[in-house]
C-alpha positions in Angstrom: -3.5 -3.0 13.3 -1.2 -4.8 11.3 1.2 -2.1 10.1 1.0 -1.4 14.3 2.2 -5.1 14.7 4.8 -5.0 11.7 6.4 -1.6 13.5 4.7 1.4 12.4 4.6 4.0 15.3 1.5 5.6 14.7 -1.9 4.7 13.0 -4.3 6.7 11.5 -7.7 5.6 10.2 -9.8 8.2 7.8 -13.3 6.8 7.9 -16.8 8.4 7.7 -18.6 10.1 11.2 -20.9 6.9 11.3 -18.3 4.3 10.9 -15.8 6.0 13.3 -17.2 4.6 16.7 -16.8 1.4 15.6 -12.8 1.5 14.5 -12.1 3.4 18.1 -13.6 0.4 19.9 -10.7 -2.2 18.3 -8.6 -0.4 20.0 -7.0 2.6 21.5 -4.0 2.0 19.2 -5.2 3.5 16.4 -6.1 7.1 15.7 -9.3 7.6 14.3 -10.6 10.5 12.1 -14.0 11.1 11.2 -13.4 13.1 7.9 -15.2 10.9 5.2 -18.0 12.3 3.2 -20.5 10.3 0.9 -23.0 11.4 -1.5 -25.8 11.6 1.2 -23.8 13.7 3.4 -24.1 16.4 0.3 -27.2 15.8 -0.8 -29.2 16.3 2.8 -26.4 19.0 3.7 -26.9 20.6 0.4 -23.0 21.2 -0.1 -21.6 20.4 -2.9 -18.8 17.8 -3.9 -16.1 20.7 -4.4 -17.2 22.3 -1.5 -16.9 19.1 0.9 -13.5 18.9 -1.0 -12.2 22.2 -0.3 -13.0 21.3 3.7 -11.4 18.3 3.5 -7.6 20.0 1.7 -8.4 22.5 4.1 -8.7 20.3 7.7 -6.4 17.3 6.6 -3.9 17.9 3.8 -1.1 18.8 6.3 -2.0 15.8 8.4 -1.7 14.0 5.2 1.6 15.3 4.7 3.0 14.2 7.4 2.2 10.0 6.7 5.2 7.9 6.0 2.8 5.8 4.2 -0.8 5.5 3.1 -3.1 2.4 2.3 -6.2 3.6 0.1 -9.0 0.7 -0.1 -10.1 -1.6 3.0 -13.5 -0.7 4.1 -13.6 2.7 1.7 -17.0 1.4 -0.3 -18.0 2.1 -3.2 -19.8 5.8 -3.2 -18.4 7.7 -5.7 -18.4 11.0 -3.8 -16.1 8.9 -0.5 -13.5 7.9 -3.6 -12.9 11.7 -5.0 -11.7 11.6 -1.1 -9.5 9.0 -1.5 -8.5 10.4 -4.3 -7.5 13.6 -2.6 -5.2 11.3 -0.5 -3.7 10.1 -3.1 -2.7 13.1 -4.8 -1.4 14.6 -1.6 1.0 11.9 -1.0 2.4 12.5 -4.4 3.2 15.7 -3.7 5.4 14.6 -0.8 6.0 11.7 -2.8 4.9 9.1 -0.2 4.2 4.9 -0.5 0.9 4.4 -1.1 -0.8 0.6 -1.4 -4.3 0.5 -3.3 -6.1 -2.5 -1.8 -9.8 -4.0 -2.3 -12.3 -1.4 -2.9 -10.0 1.0 -4.8 -8.8 -1.4 -7.1 -12.4 -1.5 -7.9 -12.4 2.3 -7.8 -9.2 2.5 -10.7 -11.4 0.2 -12.6 -14.7 2.2 -12.6 -12.3 5.7 -12.7 -12.8 6.4 -16.4 -17.1 6.3 -16.3 -16.6 8.0 -13.2 -14.2 10.9 -14.1 -16.4 14.0 -14.4 -17.8 13.6 -11.0 -14.7 13.0 -9.1 -12.1 15.3 -11.0 -10.5 18.0 -8.6 -8.0 20.2 -8.6 -5.3 20.7 -6.0 -3.9 24.5 -5.4 -0.1 25.1 -4.7 0.8 21.6 -5.1 4.6 21.2 -6.5 5.0 19.1 -9.9 6.4 15.7 -8.9 6.1 12.5 -10.2 4.6 9.1 -9.0 8.2 7.5 -7.4 8.1 3.9 -7.1 6.7 3.0 -3.9 2.8 2.8 -5.6 2.0 -0.6 -5.1 -1.7 -2.8 -5.7 -2.3 -5.3 -4.1 -5.3 -7.6 -6.0 -6.3 -11.4 -5.4 -7.8 -13.3 -8.1 -11.4 -12.0 -8.2 -9.7 -8.3 -8.6 -7.4 -9.3 -11.3 -10.4 -9.0 -13.7 -10.6 -5.3 -13.2 -7.8 -4.9 -14.6 -5.1 -6.4 -12.6 -4.1 -9.5 -13.9 -0.7 -9.9 -13.5 -0.3 -12.8 -16.5 -1.8 -10.5 -19.1 -0.4 -9.6 -22.2 -2.8 -7.1 -23.9 -1.4 -4.2 -22.0 -4.9 -3.5 -20.5 -3.7 -3.4 -17.1 -1.0 -0.7 -18.0 -3.6 1.5 -20.1 -6.0 0.6 -17.1 -3.5 2.2 -14.4 -2.1 4.9 -16.7 -5.6 6.5 -17.2 -5.7 6.3 -13.5 -2.6 8.0 -12.8 -3.6 10.4 -15.2 -7.1 11.3 -14.2 -6.0 12.0 -10.4 -3.5 14.6 -11.1 -4.7 17.7 -10.6 -2.2 20.2 -10.9 0.4 17.8 -9.9 1.5 17.4 -13.6 0.4 14.5 -15.8 4.2 13.4 -16.9 5.0 10.1 -15.0 8.6 9.5 -14.0 8.0 6.1 -12.1 5.6 3.6 -12.6 3.6 1.6 -10.0 4.0 -2.2 -9.4 1.2 -5.2 -8.4 1.9 -7.4 -5.6 -1.0 -10.0 -6.9 -2.1 -12.5 -3.9 -3.1 -16.3 -4.7 -1.5 -19.4 -4.2 1.7 -17.7 -5.0 2.3 -14.1 -4.8 3.1 -12.6 -8.1 5.7 -8.9 -8.5 4.7 -7.0 -11.8 6.6 -3.5 -12.4 4.3 -1.3 -14.7 5.9 0.8 -17.1 3.9 2.8 -19.7 3.8 0.4 -22.5 5.4 -2.8 -21.1 5.5 -4.5 -17.8 8.6 -5.9 -15.9 8.0 -9.4 -14.8 6.2 -11.0 -13.3 8.1 -12.6 -11.3 6.1 -15.2 -9.0 7.5 -15.4 -6.0 7.7 -19.4 -5.1 7.9 -21.7 -2.5 7.1 -19.5 0.7 4.3 -21.6 2.6 1.0 -20.1 3.7 -1.8 -20.9 5.8 -3.5 -23.6 4.1 -7.1 -21.8 5.2 -7.5 -18.1 2.7 -9.9 -16.3 5.8 -11.6 -12.8 4.8 -8.9 -9.9 5.9 -5.9 -11.2 5.3 -5.3 -9.3 2.5 -5.8 -6.7 4.7 -3.1 -7.6 6.3 -1.0 -7.6 3.8 -1.7 -4.1 2.9 -0.8 -2.7 6.3 2.4 -4.5 6.5 3.3 -3.6 2.8 3.1 0.1 3.8 5.3 -0.2 6.7 7.8 -1.7 4.7 7.5 0.6 1.9 8.0 3.6 4.3 10.9 1.8 5.4 12.2 1.6 2.1 11.5 5.3 1.2 13.2 6.4 4.3 16.3 4.5 3.0 16.1 6.5 0.2 15.9 9.9 1.2 19.4 9.2 3.2 20.5 8.0 0.1 19.6 10.8 -1.3 21.4 12.9 1.4 24.6 11.1 0.7 24.8 10.9 -2.8 22.8 13.7 -3.9 24.3 13.8 -7.4 23.9 9.8 -8.4 20.2 9.6 -6.4 18.7 12.4 -8.7 19.7 10.5 -11.9 16.3 9.8 -13.4 17.5 5.9 -14.6 19.4 5.2 -11.6 16.8 6.8 -9.2 14.0 4.2 -11.4 16.1 1.4 -11.0 16.3 1.7 -7.0 12.9 2.3 -7.0 11.8 -1.0 -9.0 14.6 -2.7 -6.7 13.2 -1.0 -3.4 10.0 -1.6 -4.7 10.8 -5.5 -5.4 11.7 -6.3 -2.3 9.1 -4.8 0.2 6.5 -6.3 -1.6 8.6 -10.0 -1.2 9.4 -8.9 2.7 5.8 -8.3 3.1 4.6 -11.1 1.5 7.0 -13.5 3.5 5.6 -12.1 6.4 2.4 -12.2 6.2 2.9 -15.6 4.9 4.7 -16.6 7.3 2.2 -15.3 10.4 -0.6 -17.1 8.7 1.3 -20.3 8.9 1.9 -20.0 11.9 -1.9 -19.2 13.0 -2.8 -21.9 11.1 -0.7 -24.8 12.6 -2.5 -23.4 16.0 -5.8 -23.2 14.6 -6.6 -25.3 11.7 -9.4 -24.8 9.9 -11.2 -22.2 12.7 -8.4 -19.7 11.3 -9.4 -15.9 11.1 -7.4 -13.0 10.3 -7.4 -11.7 14.0 -5.0 -14.7 15.0 -2.9 -14.0 12.2 -2.4 -10.8 14.1 -1.3 -12.2 17.1 1.3 -14.2 15.3 2.7 -10.9 13.8 5.6 -9.6 16.4 7.4 -13.4 16.5 7.3 -13.9 12.8 8.6 -10.6 12.2 11.1 -10.7 14.7 12.4 -14.1 13.4 12.4 -12.9 10.0 13.8 -9.5 10.4 15.5 -9.1 13.5 15.8 -6.2 16.1 19.4 -6.0 16.7 21.5 -8.4 13.8 23.9 -11.3 15.4 27.6 -10.6 15.4 28.8 -12.2 12.0 32.1 -13.1 13.9 29.6 -15.2 15.6 27.3 -16.4 12.6 29.5 -19.7 12.9 28.1 -20.1 17.1 24.2 -20.6 15.7 22.4 -23.8 14.4 21.6 -23.8 10.6 17.8 -22.5 11.0 19.5 -19.2 12.7 22.2 -19.2 10.1 19.0 -19.3 7.6 17.4 -16.3 9.5 19.9 -14.3 9.6 20.6 -14.6 5.6 16.5 -13.6 5.1 17.6 -10.9 7.6 20.3 -9.5 5.5 
């Protein structure tokens, strides 16, 4: 729902069939696919995990490859068979360089991936070998820092943890990562870190960005949905720049710098928008605030921070100082 409110045209939800009915009842605006399986399904049907994966790929690979961005984690659960389908989605996204956001249970999945690697390993037939683009972002909260996503960690554990997951999720995609993921760590101030093999760039703290005085359940899910939209827009901009200047945009170093800069900008924009909507919702609801209240504030916050139609610069002086500040944020 946050992705819808942030500007997505269509939102698809992949879930287990037992959850599909409830999710469909939330809103007619999301498209629900009851296609995920768990260990109980495999046991009761007598179908192996490998066969379930093959069926999943046959039915959903083309659809997933058309997505402009993917969020993995909210509501995913901790069934290792279900995780294998999430990892399939990730590998499909990588073959088309679609941005991916990892949140919630997906972060625990990465943390536990080493012990479960033999169970969830799979192969991807006819998948072209491509590297990870700069639009893979992890969004842990303070508790999830302990899974190996602490942005202030200086031991290299975070980088090693993520790198091991990327390699174990390769299938036939190739284990040479051209680009590396980012972390948008949620807290009193959101913190941005870009991971590179053997080191980190950052952390950068997004300070003095006011939000809600109450941290309610589901606010992180709102951020992940909003972030997916901003990353999709960034990726669309990259593809446009690639068409206009193919020579520059295929230079590995320049493209990596491009991805880092635009990934950081997308993370800041998503953080700013989510916090602004939460701030407005708290002003109205105070301690009764729920995440559904934040969703209602997203449209106006989005329009104020990132106007659909930018003002004419020649008329900039005609507006008051507040209007000028909002235009500067949008630019």
